[in-house]
C-alpha positions in Angstrom: 68.0 35.3 128.0 70.6 33.2 126.4 72.2 34.7 123.2 71.8 33.0 119.9 71.9 34.1 116.3 70.8 32.3 113.1 73.4 29.8 112.2 72.8 30.2 108.5 73.5 33.9 108.7 76.8 33.2 110.5 77.8 30.5 107.9 76.9 32.9 105.0 78.9 35.9 106.4 81.7 34.2 108.3 82.2 30.8 106.6 85.8 29.3 106.9 87.2 28.4 103.4 87.5 24.6 102.8 90.7 23.2 103.9 91.6 26.2 106.1 93.0 25.8 109.6 90.8 26.7 112.6 92.5 27.5 115.9 90.8 27.5 119.1 91.6 28.0 122.8 89.6 25.6 124.9 89.3 25.5 128.7 87.8 23.6 131.6 87.2 25.4 134.8 85.5 24.4 138.1 84.7 27.8 139.4 83.5 26.9 143.0 80.2 28.8 142.7 82.0 31.6 141.0 83.8 32.1 144.2 80.6 32.4 146.1 81.4 29.5 148.3 84.0 31.8 149.8 81.8 34.7 149.8 83.3 36.3 146.7 81.5 37.9 143.8 82.2 36.8 140.2 84.8 39.6 139.4 87.7 37.2 140.1 86.4 34.5 138.0 85.8 36.9 135.2 89.4 38.1 135.5 90.7 34.5 135.2 88.7 33.9 132.0 89.9 37.3 130.6 93.5 36.4 131.3 93.1 32.8 129.7 91.2 34.2 126.8 89.4 31.0 125.8 87.1 30.6 122.8 85.0 27.7 124.3 85.0 26.9 128.1 83.2 24.3 130.2 82.4 25.6 133.5 81.5 23.4 136.5 80.0 24.5 139.9 78.2 27.6 138.6 76.0 27.4 141.7 77.0 27.2 145.4 77.2 24.1 147.4 74.0 23.6 149.4 73.6 24.0 153.1 73.4 20.2 153.6 76.6 19.3 151.7 78.2 16.0 152.7 80.6 13.7 151.0 77.7 11.5 150.0 75.3 14.2 149.0 75.9 17.8 148.1 73.0 19.5 146.3 73.6 22.8 144.6 72.0 25.9 145.9 71.3 29.4 144.7 71.2 30.7 141.0 73.8 29.9 138.4 76.4 32.7 137.7 76.9 31.7 134.1 74.8 34.5 132.8 76.5 37.2 134.7 79.9 35.9 133.7 79.1 35.5 130.0 77.7 39.1 130.0 80.8 40.5 131.6 82.9 38.8 128.8 80.5 39.3 125.9 80.1 35.5 125.3 77.3 33.3 124.5 76.4 30.9 127.2 74.2 27.8 127.8 73.2 26.8 131.4 73.1 22.9 131.6 70.0 22.8 133.9 69.0 19.2 133.5 69.5 17.0 136.6 71.3 13.8 135.9 74.4 11.8 137.0 76.8 13.7 134.6 75.9 17.1 135.7 76.3 19.3 138.7 75.7 23.0 138.0 77.4 23.2 134.6 77.5 25.8 131.8 79.1 26.2 128.5 80.5 29.6 127.4 81.5 30.5 123.8 82.8 33.2 121.8 80.7 31.8 119.0 77.0 31.2 118.7 75.6 28.2 120.5 72.8 25.9 119.3 70.2 23.5 120.8 71.5 21.0 123.5 71.7 17.2 123.2 69.2 15.0 124.8 70.7 14.7 128.1 71.8 18.3 128.2 75.5 17.4 128.1 76.6 19.2 125.0 75.8 21.9 122.5 76.8 22.6 118.8 78.7 25.8 118.3 79.1 27.6 115.0 82.7 28.5 114.5 82.7 30.7 111.4 80.4 28.4 109.6 81.9 25.1 110.9 79.9 23.1 113.5 81.9 22.0 116.6 80.3 20.3 119.6 81.3 21.0 123.2 80.3 18.6 126.0 80.8 19.4 129.5 80.3 17.0 132.4 80.9 17.0 136.3 81.1 13.5 137.6 80.6 12.1 141.1 83.3 12.6 143.8 82.3 9.9 146.1 83.6 7.3 146.5 86.9 8.9 145.5 89.3 6.1 144.5 92.6 7.9 145.2 91.3 8.4 148.7 90.2 4.8 148.8 93.8 3.6 147.9 95.5 5.9 150.3 93.4 5.2 153.3 91.9 8.7 153.5 88.4 8.9 155.1 85.8 10.3 152.8 82.3 9.0 153.0 81.5 5.3 153.8 83.5 3.6 150.9 86.0 0.8 152.1 89.8 1.3 151.5 91.2 -0.6 148.6 94.7 -1.6 147.4 94.8 -2.7 143.8 94.4 -1.2 140.3 91.6 -3.6 139.6 89.6 -2.5 142.7 90.2 1.1 141.7 88.9 0.5 138.2 85.9 -1.5 139.5 84.9 1.3 142.0 85.5 4.0 139.4 83.3 2.2 136.9 80.5 1.9 139.5 80.8 5.5 140.5 81.1 7.1 137.0 80.3 4.5 134.5 76.5 5.5 134.2 77.4 9.2 133.6 79.8 8.2 130.9 77.1 6.1 129.2 75.1 9.2 129.1 77.9 11.2 127.6 78.5 8.7 124.8 74.8 8.6 124.1 74.8 12.3 123.7 77.9 12.4 121.6 76.1 10.5 118.9 74.5 14.0 118.1 78.1 15.2 117.2 78.7 12.8 114.4 80.1 14.7 111.4 81.2 17.8 113.4 84.4 19.5 112.5 85.7 19.0 116.0 84.4 17.6 119.4 85.4 18.7 122.8 84.8 17.1 126.3 85.3 19.3 129.3 84.8 18.4 132.9 85.6 18.0 136.4 85.8 14.2 136.3 86.7 13.6 139.9 88.9 10.8 138.7 92.5 11.1 137.7 94.0 10.4 134.2 95.4 7.1 132.9 98.4 9.2 131.7 99.2 10.4 135.2 99.2 7.1 137.3 102.1 5.5 135.5 105.2 3.6 136.6 107.2 6.7 136.4 104.9 8.5 138.6 104.9 5.7 141.1 108.6 5.6 141.1 108.8 9.2 141.6 106.5 8.9 144.8 103.6 10.9 143.1 101.1 8.0 143.1 100.7 4.8 145.2 100.0 2.4 142.3 99.7 2.4 138.6 96.1 2.7 137.4 94.7 2.8 133.9 91.7 5.0 135.0 88.7 3.9 133.1 86.9 7.3 132.5 89.8 9.0 130.6 90.7 5.6 129.1 87.2 5.2 127.6 87.6 8.7 125.9 91.2 7.8 124.7 89.7 4.6 123.2 87.1 6.7 121.3 89.8 8.9 119.6 89.9 11.8 122.0 93.2 13.5 122.9 93.9 14.7 126.5 95.1 18.2 125.4 97.2 19.1 128.4 99.0 15.8 128.3 99.4 15.9 124.6 101.4 19.2 125.1 103.1 18.1 128.3 103.7 14.3 128.0 105.8 13.9 131.1 103.6 13.5 134.2 106.8 13.5 136.5 108.0 16.8 135.2 104.6 18.3 134.8 102.1 16.6 137.2 99.6 19.4 136.7 97.6 19.2 139.9 94.2 20.8 139.3 93.0 19.5 142.6 93.8 21.5 144.7 95.4 24.9 145.0 94.4 24.8 148.6 96.3 23.1 151.4 99.7 21.4 151.5 100.6 18.7 149.0 102.3 16.7 151.8 99.0 16.7 153.8 98.4 12.9 154.5 94.6 13.6 154.6 94.6 14.7 151.0 96.0 13.9 147.7 96.8 16.5 145.0 96.1 15.3 141.4 94.8 16.2 137.9 91.0 15.7 137.6 89.9 18.5 135.4 90.3 17.9 131.7 89.7 19.3 128.1 89.6 16.5 125.6 89.5 17.1 121.9 88.8 15.1 118.7 89.1 16.3 115.1 90.6 15.4 111.8 94.0 16.8 111.6 94.0 17.8 115.3 97.2 19.6 116.5 97.7 20.6 120.1 99.7 23.8 120.0 99.9 24.2 123.7 98.6 23.3 127.1 98.6 25.1 130.4 97.4 25.0 133.9 95.8 28.2 135.0 95.9 29.1 138.7 97.5 31.0 141.6 101.1 32.2 141.4 103.2 29.1 142.3 105.1 26.1 141.0 102.1 24.2 139.8 100.8 26.9 137.6 101.7 28.0 134.0 99.4 31.0 133.7 99.0 32.7 137.1 96.0 34.9 138.0 95.9 36.4 141.5 93.9 36.4 143.6 92.7 32.8 142.7 88.9 32.3 143.2 88.4 28.6 143.1 89.4 25.3 145.0 90.4 23.9 141.5 93.0 25.1 139.0 91.8 25.2 135.3 93.1 23.6 132.3 93.7 25.5 129.1 94.7 24.4 125.6 95.3 25.8 122.2 94.3 23.3 119.4 94.0 23.5 115.6 92.2 21.3 113.1 
């Protein structure tokens, strides 16, 4: 059973004074079935979350990949591990069980009480010491995957492409409907003290595919990726890039800790995000959480996932 307490009681006993600063650690983490895709229990995933110590976290892939998983179709199998992880941490949780184009085995965990979900199951209100914040959590389609299309890497039936305009068009076709659902649900957060969007976007950041990144050989072309750009246009801040603005010095690859970055059949990139929007927002720090190595700011070994996580500390 998911844990809830009466918001009015929390507000009455724990209300934040007007004008006081609230500081939260926010995290997005694709947990790869809680490690179950590699035959692991949730203990390593719990250890990651204890080390990162987030107040609110969006989890993706709380269930395992199904037996018939292909690039074009990969239904989830088995039960969600969100409850087990939340109980190990002493957190509240919400399993996002609705099936739609913006979800794939998602859950939201919080140190604070969670309320009723938005219409399309993409977000929940959270009572942070009497203030309402909203946390939205999405997992977008990975096929067709435009970096692979641009680099001539086989993945599903999509054609190879060459230009920024082609990449944007394919990205909008692939993830535009899911983003429409997100923006529809975010109407419920009007008036909130803060709004967060977590997710495995399966699309890179507009702030990472820059001219400087191309000149450094990190990316093949410049692309203003539409999914992250749409959130930026709506006033959201990419928390990691706000704290680490140079994509050449800190490329922050969340996909993937597995394999060789020089492998011509893959392309390492940042596709996992924690966006934030609030009046007086300050990003105090942003970190990549992963295995010990040069791409990680906060190392936890053994590492249980095929994604690294992104973590930020913000205040408002």
